[in-house]
C-alpha positions in Angstrom: -2.2 -37.6 40.3 0.0 -37.8 37.4 -1.8 -37.0 34.8 -2.9 -33.3 35.6 -0.9 -31.2 33.1 0.0 -27.5 33.4 0.2 -24.7 31.6 2.2 -21.0 31.5 1.6 -18.3 29.3 3.3 -14.8 30.5 4.7 -16.7 33.7 1.2 -17.0 34.7 0.7 -20.9 35.6 -3.1 -22.3 34.4 -4.6 -25.5 35.8 -4.5 -28.2 36.6 -6.0 -30.0 33.5 -6.5 -33.9 32.1 -4.5 -34.4 28.9 -8.1 -34.6 27.6 -9.0 -30.8 28.5 -5.7 -30.0 26.8 -6.1 -31.8 23.6 -9.6 -29.9 23.6 -8.4 -27.1 24.1 -5.7 -27.2 21.4 -8.5 -28.2 18.8 -9.8 -25.0 19.9 -6.9 -22.9 19.8 -6.4 -22.0 23.1 -2.9 -23.6 23.7 -0.4 -21.3 21.8 2.9 -22.5 20.0 4.2 -19.9 23.1 2.6 -21.5 25.9 4.8 -24.2 28.0 3.2 -26.9 29.5 4.4 -29.5 32.4 3.2 -32.7 34.4 1.9 -32.7 37.6 5.2 -33.2 40.4 7.6 -32.5 37.1 9.8 -29.5 37.4 10.4 -29.4 33.7 8.3 -27.4 31.5 8.0 -28.3 27.8 7.4 -26.1 24.7 3.8 -26.6 23.7 4.2 -28.4 20.3 6.7 -30.7 21.5 4.2 -31.9 24.5 0.8 -31.9 22.4 2.6 -34.2 19.7 3.7 -36.3 22.3 -0.2 -36.1 23.6 -1.9 -39.9 23.0 -4.5 -39.5 20.1 -8.3 -39.3 20.8 -9.9 -42.4 18.8 -11.5 -41.1 15.3 -15.1 -41.6 14.9 -16.8 -43.2 12.4 -18.8 -41.1 9.6 -21.7 -43.2 9.6 -21.8 -42.8 13.1 -21.9 -39.4 13.1 -24.6 -39.3 10.3 -26.6 -42.0 11.9 -26.6 -40.0 15.5 -27.6 -36.7 13.5 -30.5 -38.8 11.6 -31.9 -39.8 15.3 -31.6 -36.2 16.9 -33.8 -34.9 13.8 -36.0 -37.6 14.2 -36.6 -37.3 17.8 -37.0 -33.3 17.7 -38.8 -32.8 14.8 -38.7 -29.2 13.0 -41.8 -26.7 13.3 -43.6 -26.0 10.4 -44.1 -22.6 9.4 -47.5 -21.6 9.6 -49.1 -20.5 6.1 -49.2 -17.7 4.4 -52.5 -15.5 3.7 -53.1 -14.8 -0.3 
């Protein structure tokens, strides 16, 4: 498979991962600037910043869609009410 990507850190190779997983690792700070990445069946390792810059960007979700999803989730599972305090 051409879309699999390997990560090398301190001469230890990890993988194979999909481009989506690599993008998620980058977003979460798992991939460091000193790491190297390569595509499956290629022998050339690339510095992480250059490799990540060449990855396709994921589509941006509209803020309105996120708000609607939050609202629907709240409506589906209403919060439990705290018991009333006795005076």
